[in-house]
C-alpha positions in Angstrom: 26.9 -28.5 -32.9 26.2 -32.2 -31.3 23.3 -34.6 -31.8 21.9 -36.8 -29.0 19.3 -39.4 -29.5 17.4 -40.5 -26.4 14.1 -42.1 -25.0 11.9 -39.8 -23.0 9.3 -41.6 -21.1 6.4 -39.4 -19.6 4.1 -40.3 -16.6 0.4 -39.9 -17.2 0.2 -36.1 -15.7 3.0 -35.2 -18.1 1.7 -36.7 -21.5 -0.2 -33.7 -22.6 2.3 -31.1 -21.3 4.2 -29.4 -24.0 7.7 -30.4 -22.8 9.2 -31.4 -26.1 8.1 -27.9 -27.5 9.3 -26.1 -24.4 12.8 -27.8 -24.5 13.5 -26.9 -28.0 12.1 -23.4 -27.3 14.2 -22.5 -24.0 17.3 -24.1 -25.0 17.5 -23.1 -28.9 17.5 -27.0 -29.7 16.1 -28.9 -32.8 13.9 -31.5 -31.5 13.1 -34.3 -34.1 10.6 -37.0 -32.9 11.6 -40.3 -34.5 9.0 -42.4 -33.0 6.4 -42.5 -29.9 3.6 -44.3 -28.1 1.0 -43.4 -25.6 -1.3 -45.4 -23.4 -3.3 -44.7 -20.5 -0.2 -45.3 -18.0 2.5 -44.0 -20.1 3.9 -42.4 -23.1 7.2 -42.5 -24.5 9.4 -40.8 -27.6 12.4 -41.5 -29.4 14.0 -38.1 -29.8 16.7 -36.4 -31.7 18.2 -33.3 -30.3 20.6 -31.1 -32.3 22.3 -28.1 -30.8 25.0 -26.8 -28.8 26.3 -29.3 -26.7 26.0 -27.4 -23.4 22.6 -26.4 -24.2 21.5 -29.8 -24.8 22.8 -30.7 -21.3 20.8 -28.0 -19.7 18.0 -29.0 -21.5 17.9 -32.6 -20.3 18.7 -31.6 -16.6 15.7 -29.3 -17.1 13.5 -32.0 -18.5 14.4 -34.6 -15.8 13.3 -31.6 -13.2 9.8 -31.8 -15.1 9.6 -35.6 -14.0 10.9 -37.2 -17.5 13.0 -40.2 -17.4 15.7 -39.9 -19.8 17.4 -43.1 -21.5 20.3 -42.9 -23.7 20.3 -45.0 -26.9 23.2 -46.9 -28.1 25.6 -44.5 -30.5 23.6 -41.4 -29.1 26.4 -38.8 -29.5 27.5 -37.4 -32.5 29.3 -34.1 -32.7 30.7 -32.3 -35.5 
């Protein structure tokens, strides 16, 4: 099991899309939103992902394909 803390930044057309739900569902990843904000031009979320390291990697690739910018946060990998 691995945990990753990341910042996802959404363009306006993706703000209402269920991307975080789909990420968890498609890749069997636990998604915990820690902080979020939205305005008329962008949205962002601090997200903690927990699950199989390979599934998290696949899920992050999928999220980037959807148009989400993903930024790592300090100390973002916890394995155990």
